[in-house]
N, C-alpha and C positions, 0 to 999 in steps of 0.2 A: 679680940683676936682678929686680925686683918688677914685676909686671904692674898694669895699669890697673884701677881698681875698676870693678865691673859697674855700669852706669846703670840706675836703676829704671824700669819699664817706664812709658811713657805712656798705654797704653791697656789697658783691661780687658772682659770678657765676664762673663755670669751664670755660665758654668762655671768651676770654679777650674782653674787652669792649673800650680800649683806644682808638683804631683806627677805631670803629664803632658808629658812631653818632645814628644810630637806636637805638641799644642796649643801649648805654648810655642814650637815653631819657627814654628807658622803665625802665632801671635800676633807673633812679632818680624819676620816676614816682612811682614805686612800693616801693621804699624806703620812700617815703612820705606817703603812705597808710600803709605800716608796723607800722610806728614810732607812727601813730595815734591809731594802735590797742595795742602797748605795754602799761603796766602801767607807769604812770607819773613818778614813782620812778626809775623805771628800766631805762626808757627813758633818764632821766636826768643823769644817770649813764654813759649810754652808749655814749652820746654826750659830757660828761664832760671829764677833764683830772683826771681821777682817777687811784688808783692803780690796779695792776694786780689782787689783791685780792679782792677788792671792786668788780670790774668788773666781775670775776669769780662767786661771790656770786650772782650778779644781773641776769647772764645768767642761773645759777643753779636754782634760783627762778622762772625765766621765763620758764624753762623747765618744772617745776612741774605745773605750771599754764596752759599750753597749752595742747590741741588746744584750742585757742580763738577764737570764733564766735561773730561777730558783725553784726549788719545790719543798714540800713539808709532807709528813705523813699523818693521816688520819688513822689512828689505832682503833681497836674494837671491832665489832660486828654491827654494821656493814663497815669495811674498811674503804679507805679513799686516799687521793691525793690532792694537795691543793697545788697549783702551779701559778706562778707569777711570773711576768715576763716585763720589762721596760725596755723600750726601743725610741727610735727617731720618731717624732710626729710627722714630719715630712717625707712624701715619698714610700710611705710603708701602708698604702691603703690595702686593706684586705688581710692586713697580717693575723687579726683576731680571728677570722674564719678560717685561715691558714693553720693556725695553731690549734684551734678547736678540732678541725677535721683530722689534722696530722696524729694527735695524741689520742683522739678517739678512736682512730683505726689500729695505731702500731703501738700502743702502750702494751698491749697484749696480742702479738700476731694472730690474725685468724679470727679474731673476736672483737665486735665492737662495742666500747665502753661509753656508757651514758656519762654526759656533763650535766652534774645536778645543777648547778648555777654558775654565774659569772658576772663580774662586773669590768667596767671599761671607762678610760678616762683619756681624754687629749687634754694637755696642759702644759704650762710653762712654770720656771722658777719664778718667783716675784723680784728676785735679785740679777735674774738672768733673762729677761722676758723675751730677747730676740731669738731664742732657741725652743722649737716645740718639742714635746716629749709624748710618748703614748704609753699607758700603763694598762694591763690586762690582768684579771685573776681568775682562773677556771676551777671549779670541783670536778673531780671525777670519782666516781662512787663504783665499787667493785662487788660483785655477787658472791663469789666464793672466797674464802680465806687464801686460798694458794694464788689469786689472782695477784695479790699485792707484790708477794715475792718474785712472781714473773716479770711485773712492770718494773720492780726495782733493778731487775738484773739488765733491762734493755734501755733504761730512761737516760744514762749518761750520754751515749750514742745518739738517741733520739734528740737530746737537747743540742748537742752540737750540730746535727743534721739541720735542726731548724734555724738555729743561729746562723748557718751559712746561707740558708734560703733568704732569710730576711736582709741579711748584709749585701746579698747578691742583686735583691730586688731594688733596694735603696739604691745603689750605685746606678744599677741600669735605669731607673727611672730618673734620677737626678741627671744622669748623661743626656738621657731622652729630651729632658726639659730644655737642654741648650738648643733652641731652634737654628744659631747660627753655625752649628757642626753638620756636617754631611754625615750619613750612617757610616761611611769608612773611617771619617776621623772620630767618629764616637768609638769605634770599635778598637782603633789603634790608642785612644786615650786609656780606654779599659785597659787593655794590655799592658800599657806603660807603667800605669798607677796602681793596678791590683795590688801585687805584692807590698808595697809601701802603704797602701792603705789597710791592708790587714798585716800589718808588722808584728802583731802580738800572736798571730795563729800559727800553726803547724805549716811545714811547706806544703804538704799534701791538701791541705785545707784551702790553702793560697790557689793551688791549682784548679782546685773544685770551684772555690768561689769565682775565679775568672771564666772559667767555661760556662757558669750558671748565669754570669751577669751577661757575656752574650748572647745566651738564650733568652734571657729576659729582654734585652734589645730586640730580639727579632720578635718576641711575643707583643710588643708595643705595636708595630705595625699588624700583627695578627688580631689585637684587640680592635684596631680601627676598622679593619675589614670585617669583622664580626658585627661591629656596631652598624655597619652599612646593610649586612644581611639581616639583622633585626628590623631595621627600618623597612626593607624591602618586604618583610612578613606582615609588617602591621600593615602596609599598602594592601597585600594579597588578600589579607583577612577582611578587610572592608570591601574591597571589589568582589569577593567572592564567597559571602558570609555562609552560603549553603554547603560548601565544601570545606572552608577553613573556620575554625573556631580559636578560642584562647588557649587551647591545649597543643596549638602549633607552636607557642613559646617553650613550652617546657619539651617538646620533642626536637626543637631547634638546640636548646641547651645542652638534652643528651647527646644528640648528634655532631654537634660542633665539640663537644667534651672529647670526642674519638678523633678528631683533627688535629694532625700535629704538623709543624714545621719540617720540611718545607712545603706541605701540602697548602697550606694557606697561603703561605707568601708568595707561591708562584700561581696562583689561581685567581682569577678574576671573581669580586664580590657577587657578580650575576650568575656565574656559573655555581658557586656555593649557594646562593639562594634557591637557585633551580633543583639542586639536590636535596636541599632541606624540605622544598615542596613536595618532591615526588618521594621522598623518604616518608614524609608525613601521611600523604596519599595511599602509599603503597601499605603501610601498616593498618590505616584505618580500614581499607578495603578487604585486606587479607584477613584480618580479625574477624571481621563479619561473617566472610565464606567459612572460615574455619568453624565458626559457630553453627552456622547453618549444615555444612557438610564436612565431619571431623575426620571423616575415613577416606575422604580424596585429597588429591596431590593439587595444591594452588599454586599459582607461579605469575608473577608479574614481571616484566622486562621492560625496561627503557635505556634506549642508546641515546646518549649525548655526545656532541660533538665538543671536542675541548682543544685548546691551543697553549701549551705551556709557554712557547715563544711563537715568533714569525716563521720560523723553520722546522717545528717540530708539532705538526698535527697529531692528535690522538684521538681514540674514542673513549669514553667513559661507559661503563656498564653498569647499570643499577638493576637488581635482582632483589625480588621478595619472595620467598619460598617457605611452605611450612614443612615439617618432620611429623612423620606418621608413627614412628616408634622410637623408644629411648636408645636403640639399639643404631640408630642411623646415623651417619655423619656427612658432614658437607663442609667443606671450607676453601682455603685459597687453592690447593692443589687441585681440588676436583672442579673449581671455577675455571681455573687456567687452562686445564686439560680440556674441558668442554669449548672453550673460546678457539683453543689451538686446533680443535678438531674442524671448526668453520673456517679459520684463517691461520693455515698450517706455518706460516714466518711470522706471524705476530709475536710480540713479547710483552711481558707485564712492565709498566711505568714504576720505576722505584718509589717507595712510599706512597702508593696511590691505593693500596688494598685498605677498606673499611668494612668493619662487620659490626651488626647490632644483634647481639643476643639477650637483650631484655626480656623478650617473651620466651616461655619455656617450649613452646613447639613453633616459633617464627624466627627465621632468619632474615635479614637484609644486607645484603653485599653491594661494594663498590669496588670496582676496579678499571683501571685505564690500561690499554694496551695500543701499541705503537707498530710500526712496520719497520725494516731494516732501513737505514740511512734516510729516517724521516721522511719516508715516501707518503704521500696522500692515500688515504684508502678510497677507492672505486666506489660508485654507487652500486655497482653489481656485488662488491664484497660486502657492502652494508645489507643491500637487500636479501643475500645469502645469510648472512650473520642473523637477521632478524627471524628468517623462516626456519632455519635449522637450530639454533640455539635452545628453544625450549624443550625440543625432545633430546638434545644431548645433554642437557642439565640434568633431567629426569634420571636419564640412563647412569649418570655418575654419581648419583646418592648411594653411599656405601653403607652395608650393613656390618657390623660389627659381630662377629661371632666369639663367644667366650671360648678359650683353650679347653679340652677335654683332658681330664687325668685319668690314664687308663694303663695300669701297668701292664708289661707284656706277658702275653700267655705263654709260658715255657712249653707247657705240653703241646701247644700248636707248632711252636719252632721245633721241637723234637719230631712231632709226626711229620712236618715238612721236610726236615733232613732225612727221615727214612724212606719217604716217597721218592724224593730225587735220587737218593742213593740206589733204590731199585730200577729206576729208569736206565740207568747206566750200566750197560751190560757187553759194551765193547770197548775196547782200547781206543778206537777212533771217535767215540761219542765225545761231543762238545761239552764245556762244562754247563752246568744246569743253575738257572738263578730263578728265585723270587724276589719280586720288588714290590714292597707295601709301604703306603704311605703311614707315618706314625704320628707325626705332632708337627705342630709350626709354633715358631715364636714370633716377636715382633719384626724380626729380620730375616729368619732362616726358616726353612722347611726340611723336614727330617723323613728320611725313608728307611725302614727296616730291610736289610738284604739277606738272604740265606742262599749261599752258593756251595755247591758240591762239585769237586773236580777230582778226576784221576790223575795222580801225580806220577810224571815219568821222570826218567832219570835226570833229564835235562831241564825240568822244571825248577824255578826258582821257589822257595818257601813265600806265603802269603806277603809277611812283612816285608822282605827283600824285594817283593815284586811292588810293594808301593812305593819303595824308595827309587826304583829304577824307573818309574813312570809317573811323573808329575801330573797331577790331576786338578781341577778347578774345583772339585768336590772337597769337602773336609771329611775325612773318613776316621772314624772311631771304631777300634775292635771290640767287639764283646767277648768273643771266644773262638778259638781255633781247637777242633777236635777231630778224632778219626771217625768216619762213616763206613768203616768195613774195608774189604780190598777186592781187587779184581783178579780172579785166578790165584788168589793167595800169593800174589807176587807186587802188585800194583796198588799202593794204598789209595783210598779215597779221603781226601780231604775236606771236612766241611768248616765253612767260616761264616759266622754270625756277626755282621758290623753294621753300623749306621753311615748313610751317606748324607751330609748336610750341604746346602746351598743356598746361595742369596735369592729370596724370593722376588725381589723387586721387578724382575724380567719378566715375571710370569702374571702380572696383573693384567686383566684385560680392561676395556674401556669403561666398563661400571665398577671396577676395582674389585670384582670377585676374583679368587685366584684361580687360575688355570693349572689343575692338578694334572692334568693328562700331559699338557706341554712339559711341565717340570719332570715328571717322570721320564718322558722321551729324553730329556736333558741327562737324566742320571743313565739312562740305558746306553745314551751314546758315550759318555764318558768312561762307564764301565767295558765297552768295547775297546777302548785303547788299553785298557790294563788286562783283560781276559782273552781278547781277540774275538773271535766270533763265540757266540755262546746261545743256549737255547733260553728264550726269555719264557720261563714254565707258566706263569699267569698272564702272559701279556699276548697271547694269541689273539684273544677276542678285540684287545684294544686295537692290534694292529688291523683288524680287519675293519673295525669301526672307522678308524682314521682313513682308511683307503676309501669306505663308502662315503664318509663326509666330503672327502676331496672331490670326489666324483660328482657329488650333488653340487659342490660349489661351482663346477666347471659347467655342469648342466643349466644351472640358474644365470650363470654370467654375471654382469656388473651390478645388478640387484644385490647378489650375496655380499658385494664390497660395502655397500650401504648400510645392509641390516646383519652384519657379522655376528653379533652376540645374539640377536633374534633368531638367525639361522642355527646356530649353535644349540640353543636353547630348545628349539623346535624339534631338531635332529634327535638329540638324547632323551627327549620326553616320549618318544614312540615306545609303543607297550603292545606286546610284549617285546623287550629288548632286542631278541634274535631278528626282529623284523626290520631293523636299523640298517642291516646287511643282506637282506632277502629283497625287500621292494625295490621296483626299478627306480633308478633317479628321476625319469622324466614324471613318473606318477608322484613322488614326493615334492617335485617342483609344482606340479598343479595345486596339490595341497596347501603347499606353502604360500603360494600367490593368494588362492583363497584366504589364507590367514591375514595376509596383509591387506586384502580389501574390507575384511571384518574391523581389522582395526584402524582404519582410516574412517570409519563411521563414527556417528556420535551417538554411542550406545546409551550414553547417561540420557538422551533425551527420548530413544525408542526402546530403551530395556534390554532388547537383545536383537541380534540379525542372524539369518541363517542362509547359508550358500550350499549349493549342491551341485555336483558334477558328475557324468557318466564316462571313464575312461577305460573303454574296452571291457574286460571281465569285471572291473573294479568299480565301485560306487562310492563317491567320496562326499562327505558332508563336513561343514565347518560352522560351529556356532560361537558366537560371542555374545557376553552379556556385562552389564553394569556393575555385576557382582559374582563372585564364584559360587553362591549358593545353589545355583542351577545344576551344577555336575552331579551332586547326589540325586536330584530327581530325575535327570536325563538317565543315569548309568542304572537306577532301579528299574526305568521302563524298559531299558534296552536288555536288560539280563532276562526279563520275561520271555522274550523271543528265542532264547537258549541258542544262541550262535557260538559256534565251535571258536575257541581262542586263535586257532591258527586261520580262521577265515575274517577276523576282526582286529584291526589294529586302531589305538587310539592315541592320541596326543593332547594333553592338557597343560595349559600355559597361565599362570596368572601374573599379571602386571600389578603395578601399585595402584591401578584405576579400573581396569578391566581383565576379564577372564576368557580364555577360549578353550574349546574342546572340539579336536577333530576325529572325524572316524573314516577310515577307509575298509569298506565292507567287499569281500570278494566274493561275488555273484553275478550271473548273468541272467538270474530269474527277474523279469520285471516286475511281478508281483511281489516278490521278496523285496524288491530296492522300494517299492511304493510303500509296503508296510513299514520297512524299516523309517522311511522319511516321514510317515504319518505320526508313528510312534515318538519320534523327535520332537514334531511340531506340536503335539499334544501335551507331551510333558512341559515344552517350554511356555506354552499358553497357560497351565496351570500354575508353573512356578511366577508367571508375570503378573497373575492375580495376588498370589501370596506376596510377592515382593512389593507390589505398589500398595498392599496393605499394610506391609511393615513401614514403608517410607512414611506413609500418612500418618500412622501411630505414632511413630518416631523409636520402634523398637529396631532390634538388630536383625 
């Protein structure tokens, strides 16, 4: 019995396989898999004894059809997919990594799929050695039975997307290899030949491939620049080994992966190298500080001069900051707002915003700004930005508050209607309204309004009144009902409605919502509707507004620079009635003491105490590195049994420090001395306990 003669191999590699059994087995296996992918007519030509002309025609036809991507299903549990790809061998470097990453990430969106194993081979056909090809096979394994059906649903579009990417990369790199062409000529050639090159594809695919090819062309220049950056990092690591270790290359890879054209194409490699180095140092330093003091705000800032071109100077701002709570938010709008508060006429440079969110509690931002008409920045502007920006950034960290679900209390609404109706005893009485904050959404703030008015013969019904008086508010009527009558002749109309307005104009610089200003806007709009009316629950608010405005005028220009702090200080005064009773000159003195305390390094000295005598008032302001002192001091003060109308307090807590102010009404020197000594004893006691907690590492 004679055996069949061995068939000559159809594929070959640059490595000789005749004397290597393992390589021979690999080639034999790969050849079988490759032939299964090739269209039957071409496979028949390659395996048969055809003329060189027919053989060349088959290989040319195959070259036009590739990349070929096929898949098969692995049934059972666990299930999986086998993915095979055949593409050009030249100018497709990185294709295997791209395929593995894309299918691993997007076979099931939102879930990364493990690729169990894979083989790859660069080869040529023995009968057509002038053309190089690449074959790759990947195995993807699924954890759940439902994963397979989800993957099969989206894999056709994923295959087509991958095919377009490989085609675009091939053409871009091929054109990039033509050194005799200028970049403009390469782009022009790409546009002219893309449709012919992809003549078997759909029209939309042609357009996508052309645009991606142009993108890959620009990425060639980007890769060259990043190569220079890598070399710069290598030199820096050897020059400063105490600051930079091999981790910098991982950070460089992570950082540069966030850079996109045209950022890299318009920046000098030295500038990018500086950003990578500072980014690495920022992250390394801040992570160490966060570990040592996790409850403190840590901030690093670096201003970098940059120049997009000879006539366009810009400033690059690199910022590292930790977040103290999950509810805190800080992104591009907060960063730009802080910068513009220091440089009012500056604008962000397009495509210059970069953010690193890899660490859970750490953010590193980069943004470039420029002045109108490409004007250069003066030394004074840069100095002011360097001095003011740290504090402005801290103020603009936004705390997101979850919305509250609370159904309307119908009993309270009815009680309000009854009270307002009883207040209206004469025909000349103005309409009575109550305005209550109800809720807020992402874009709107809503107030619930209860109004009662006496309807005269000439008055329009409420619905017609709305139509005749256009408002910037959006009003929804809940109900209109009778609220009795005056002298059994003139009916009283009660209307319960909601007023909604855009909340964006009412954000303060720290992105907290100014509810008082929003309410004032609602009241002003309702005056257009009703004319003059009695704001039944707004009397105290009006008095507070007047007192705060008077305090602003008394303080002067300092009030502008510390606007948010001043408002927080004013509304922190307790009892609340003292906000409108205490003289503005006295509040100015207490506020100035607050500024003095905050200017000190409380983390170094634990606490600071300022005292002052102002006529018949005695003032004290305490600042400390933690808010825990408040309970200690207030417990000690309570033992003095001072009447509430003689003692006003103000407690403020920032992200790093806390302050407690006192205003004691007394002219008795002995009582003042006792009050001061009580505060001092309480703070010294707290300092001992606080120091112990810090050393022991407890809260």
